[in-house]
N, C-alpha and C positions, 0 to 999 in steps of 0.2 A: 475561604481556603483556596489557594492557587492550585492549578493543575499539577505543579511539581510536588506539592504536598501530597497529592493523591497518587504519587509515584508515576506520574507522567512527566517526562522532561521535554521542555521545548527545544526544538532545533533552531537552525538559523531562520527558517521560515516561520511565519506566524501561524500558530495553531488556531484554526477557526473556532470561535466560541459557539456554543449552542444557541438556538433561537431564544431559549429562556434567559440565557445570560444577556443577550443583546436586548431582549425585551425589558429586563430589569434595568439595564443601563438607560433605556429610553423612557423610563417612568412607570415601570411595574407591569402587572398582569391585568388583562382585561377580563372581567367576569360578565358573561352574557346572561342576563336575567330573562326568563321565558316571557314572551308576549302573552296577552290575555288569551288569544286564540290557541296558542301552543299549550297554555295551562289547561284549557278545556280538552284539548286533544290528549294530553298526558293523562288526564283523569280517566278517559275512556280506555287508554292502553293499560292503566294500572289494574283494570279488571281482568286482564289477561296475563300481564307480566308484573311480578312483585315490584312495588314501588322502589325498594332499595336497590334494584338492579337497573333503574332508569336514570340516566345522567340528566340532571335538570339545570346544570350550569356548565358553561363551556369556558375553560381557562386557557386563554391563548396569549402569547406575548404581544405587546402593543407595537406592531411594526408596520411600516409602509410597504407597498408592493416592491419598490426598488430594493429595499433592504432584504426582503425575502428572496428575490431573484438573485441578488449578489451573493447571499449566503450559500445557496445551493450551487451557484456557479463556482464559488471558491472551493466547495467540497469536491466538485467534479475535477477541478484543476489539481487538487491534492491526490487524486486517484491515478492509477497507472493501468493501462490496458494495451492491447495490440496496436491501437491507434497512436499511442504515446511513444513507443519505441520498441526495441528488441525485447522479446518475451520468451526466453529460451528454456522453458520448463521441460526437462527431459521426460519422456513417456507421456507427455500431455499434448504435444503438437499444437502449440498456440500460434497458429498461422493467422495472417491478416485475412479479414473477411471483406470481400469486395462490396462496395456500397450498393451496387446493382442487386446483389443477392438479397440484401436487407430490404430494398425497395419492393422486390417481388413478393417477399413474405409479408410485407406491410400493405399489400393491395387490399382495398376495402372489402372486396368480394370474398377474399380468403380470411382476412382478419376478423370480420364480423360474423362469420358463419357459426351458427349455434351447434354445439356438439350433438344435440338431439335432433338435428335436421334429418328428415327422411332421406333415404338413399336416392330416390328419384330426383331430389333437388340438390344432390351433392356429387353428381357424376363427374363434373369437371374436376373437383378435388380428388375424387377416387382415381380418375385417369392419371393425374399427376403422380399420386402415390404408386400406382401400378407401374408407370414408366420408371419411377425410381427403383422399384424392385427389379425391373428388367435390366436397368443399367448396372445395378449391383451384381446381378447374376452374370452379366457379361464380364465384369471386372474380376470376379472371384471364381467363376465356373460352377458355383453352387446354384442349382436350379430353382429352389423354393425359399421364399422369404416371409418373415413376419416383421412388420415395422412397429409392433406394439411396445416393446420394452422402452422404458423411459430413460435409460442410461446404460453405460457400458457394463457396470456391475450387475444390473438387472438382466442384461443380455447374457452374461456369464451364468447367472442363476437359471435362466430359461434353458440354456444349452445343457447344463448339468441335469436339470429336471427331465429333459427329453431323453438323455442317455439313461438316467435311472429308470424311467418308465419303460423304455425299450427293453432293458435288461430284465425288468420284472415280467414283462409280457412273454419273454423267452423262457421264463422259469429259471433263470440263472441267479446264483448268489455271488455277485461281484460287488464288493463294497469298498474298494480302494481306488483312489484317483492319484495317478502319478503327476507330480508337478515339479518342474525344474526350479531350482532356487533363483534362476534368472528369468522366471515368468513374471508377468504383470502382477503387482502387489495384491490385488483383490481376489485373484484366482483361489488362493488358499481358503479364504472365508466363504466364497461362493460354493466351492466343493463341499465344505463342511456343512453349510446350510442345507445343501441338497441331500445330506445324509451320508456322505462318503468320508472314509478315513483318508487323510492326506498322507502320501508318501513322498517325501522331498528327495529330489535328484540333484546332486551337487554338479557344479560345472567342472570342465577340464581346465588345464592350465591355459588353454587358448580361449576360454570363455564360452565355449559351446557345451552341449550336454555331454557329460561323462558317460560314454556308451557302455563301459563295463558296469558302472553303477546302475544304469538303466536296465540292462539285461538281467542283472541280479535281482532287480525289484519286480520284474514282471512275474506274475503267478496266476493261478486260476481265480484269484480274487480281484484281479485287475479289471476295472471297468473301462479304463481309458487313460489318456494323458491330456492335460491342458498345457498347451505350449504357445509361447509368444515368439514370433519369428518375423523380423529380427528380434532378438531377445532384449532385455532391459540394459544390457551392456552395449547395445548397438551393433551386435555381431550377428550375421546371418547363420542360421543353423543349416550348414551345407550338407548334412546327412539326414535331412528331413524325410526324404523318401524312404530311406532305410528304417528310420524310426517308425514311420507309419506302417511299413510292412511288418515290423516286429509286433506292433500293437494289434494289427488286424489278424495276423496269424494266430494270435492268442485269444481272439474273439472280442477284443476291446474296440473302443472308438477314439478317434482323434479329434480333439477340440482345439480350435484355433482362436486365440485372443487377438482381436484386431487393433489393439492399442497402437501398434507400430506399422500398420498397413501402409502408412504414408510413404514409407521407403520403397515399397515393392509394387504399389498399385500400377496396373498396366504392364508390369514386367513379369510377374509370377502369378499364375492362377492357382488358387488354393486347391481346386479339384485335382490339379496335376501333381501336387505333393502329398496327396492322400488324406486331406481334411474331410471329415464327415459332418461337422457342425462348427459354425463360427459366428461370433458376434462382430459387428463393425461399429466403431465409435463414430457415428455420423457427425457428432459435434467436434471431433478432432480432424479426421481425415478429410471431411467434405465441407470444411470451412465455417460451419456455424459457430459463433463465438461461445466460449464456455468459461467456467471459472466462477468463483464466488457462490458456488452452490447450484449452478446450472444455467440454463436448461441443457439437457443432453438427449441423446437417443441412441439406442443400442440394437440396431437391426440384427436379426439372427437368420442366417442362411443354413440350409441343410441339404443333404443328398436325398435321392428318391426314397430310400428305405426309411427315412425319418420324417418325411413330409407329414404323415398323419398325426404326428405328435406336436406340431406347431400350436401355439396359442390361438384360440379363436377370438374374433373372426379373422379370416385372411381376405385379402383383396383379390378378386378374380375377374377375368374378362369373359363375358358371355356374348359372343358375337360382337356387336358394336356397343354393348352395354358394360358398365363396370358396377360391381356390387360386392357386398360383404357376404362371405360364405361361412356358415357354421358347420359345414358338412365334413367334419373331421372327428369321427367317433372315438379315436384314441388320443385326442388332444389333451395336453396337460392342463387346459383350462385358460381362463383369462388372467393375465398378470398385471394389467394396467387399466385404469378407468378410461373409458372412451377408446381412442385408438392411438395411444402414444402421444408424444409431443409433436403435433403436426406442424407447427411453425418451424421447428428445427428441420423436419423432413423436407419441407418446401424449399428451405435454403439450400439443402443438399442437392435437390433436383435442379434448382437454378444454377448452382455452381457447376454441376456436371454438364449441363446443357451449354454453359459458357465455354468450358474447357474442351469438350469433345474427347475422343479416344486419344489423340496425339497429345492434347494438353494434359491429360491425366498422366501419361508417361513422362512428359517433360517436367511436370511438377515434382514427381518422385525423383527423377534424375538430379534436378537442381538441389533438392533437399539433401541428397546423398553427397553431392559435390560440395555444398556449403559446409556440411559437417566434417568432411575429410580435410577441407581447407583450414578450418578453425583448429581441428585437432592437431594437424601437422605443425601449425604455427605455435601452439601451446607446448607441444612436445619439444620443439626446437628451443623453447624458452625455459626448459627445465621442469615442466609440469609432468607428473608421473601418470602414465596410462597403464594400469596394472594388468589388464586383459586385452588380448588381440593387438598388441603394440605393433606386431610385424605383419599385419594384414589390414586391408581397408575396413573402415567401419561403414555402417549404413547411415541412417538419418540422424543418429545421436551417438554420444560416447560418454564414458565415465572417466573422470580423473580422480586421483587420490591426493589429499593434502596431508596425509599422515606424516610424511617426512618434514613438511613445513611446520606442522604442529609440534613435532618433537624438537625441532631446532629453534623455534621462535615462540611457541605457546599460542600461536594463532590457529584457531579452529576453522573448520568449514563454515560454521555459523558466523564467525567473525568476518570471514572473507565475503560471505554473502551480504552481510550488513554494509560492508565497505563498498560493494557495488552500487548500493542505493545512493551513496554520496557521489558516485560517478554518473548518476541519472539513469541507471540501468536496473532492470528487474533481475533479481538473483535467479540462477537456475535451480532445479530440484536438488535438494541436499539430503544426505544421509540415506539415500536409496539408489541402488539396491544395497541391502544391509551386508552383503558379502564383501563390500569394499569399505574399508575404514576411511573416515573423514572424506567422504566422496561428494563430488558435484557431478550431476548428470545433465549434460548440455545438449540441447536440440535446437539448432538455428532455424530449421524449416527452410522452405524455398522463398519466404517472404522478403528477406533482407538482401540489400545490395552488398557488393564487396566493400563499399565504404563503411557500412554498418558493421560488417563482419570484422573489419580492421579496427573499428572503434571499440568493439567489445573486447577483442584480443588485447588491444592496447591498455584497456582498463584492467584486465586480468594481470598483465605483466606489471603494471604500475603498482597494483596492490601487493603482488608478490614481493617486489623489491622493497616496498615500504614495510612489509612484515619483518624483513631482516634488518632494516635500518631503524625504524621507529615502530616496533610492534604495538606499543600502547595506543597509537592512533587507530590501528585496525581493530584492536580489542574493544575500543570505546566507540567505534562507528555504529550507526551513522550520526554525523553531526549536522548535516545540511537538510535533513528530512524534517517534516513537521513534528514528528515524534521520534526521539532517539531511543536509546535502550530503555526497556521497561522491566519491571520485576515480573518475569514471565510466570513464575510459580504463583505469585499473588494474583496475577491477572486471570489465571485458570481457576483459582479458588473463589475469588470475589468478582462475580460478573455484574457489570452495570448494564442491565438489559432495558432499562427504562430510566426516564429522568427522575422518577421517585426514588429508585434504588440509589442513583447517584446522590440525590439529596441526603439520603440516610447515611451515606458514606462520608459526608463532608466533615463530620466531627473527628478531630484527630485521634481522640481516645478510641472511638469506635473503629476507626481505620486501623489503628495499631493492633487491636484485638483480632 
């Protein structure tokens, strides 16, 4: 049965077959029978492990080394990453990662260090992580950090747990967390997981927090607010200090989601705008590559009054020595095995060392400049910007294709698929949900003006084609290895292994 029969449609490029298909074409499957010595060894193992759980034959495709190498090289060529071209996922900050940063993290002394190594043999690494904490403190103004959380969402969870435990220690009954609808998407889940009832705050017509709605939502049950600034519309919350003062006056805490810190790093200190606790997406803002499931890191910084609640252990400096300290009696406990994703943290340390203070500021400034350049060009070409149209955006912005959909039938999804045919990765789509048929675009500081113009040109080309030949956009992509698939079917019938694929090859079974 062909791939098309399995509801996969070939594009103009050749869809790389699996090793098993190549192997069959080359003469079948190799079955490795155990040697006499191995049979003897297996006999001993079977006294410990049931025999039916021990694999005694190895089925591998009959392939030469060049064929295997070419197969995986072809798969790599079919993939798309920050080294391939623009990767403008809004709210994700998919910036280019300098190769020197990767080389530092791949240093043998760091790469091969065992996580159970004693402290006295790991002081070099601990000094690197301590320096990273100090640099993050300088950027944000928050004096105390944990590098333990393994991702941004886990950092959010840590921050909300810290707030909850502090409130509990004060004997207060505050169980509501205010979250703007323009906040980072995982805030709502993190607050709920920490035991808070989520109170949603709508945006104003300008895209910032509706202050009237905020004031009406604050009560004796308010534990705090989780705020993303710039928000997910790419707009800076210019009344942030006032918001913090309102929350503090009511006895609550201000949590800052660092998803969009790339726009303001080096320009705005979180401590100056009233933030009590914040997580930073190390894997976004500080260049470690992410996507496809990780890896990430979500460092959490806090003010003095919340220091004792940080997860243990924390990294401290004792004279000329660096060590792990568990001396936090009010700690929320350990949230991650070992000490977070250390490789990601090393990349961030190297990245900040390369940039220096002025480089951090310049990176943020260029990311804002690039976003405003692209937004202005798209607005001049008829794309709708529903919020903040008359003010500058920060590092990202949101456009709505609702009008285009109404007039042509082309959805944001179709538009994104058409970008693939232009050799570009689509931006974030359908988020934030307060904007219909939206695309969320974040150029970052990585791309040149030529790349910005290329992306804008592709957007304009697709828009024009949507009005002239909408069926071409609705059926895109055509030049990718895989074109449109039955997404409902793909979500229900997962081919997680070759055996499952084999079972799906019968047409009758597939139709069921």
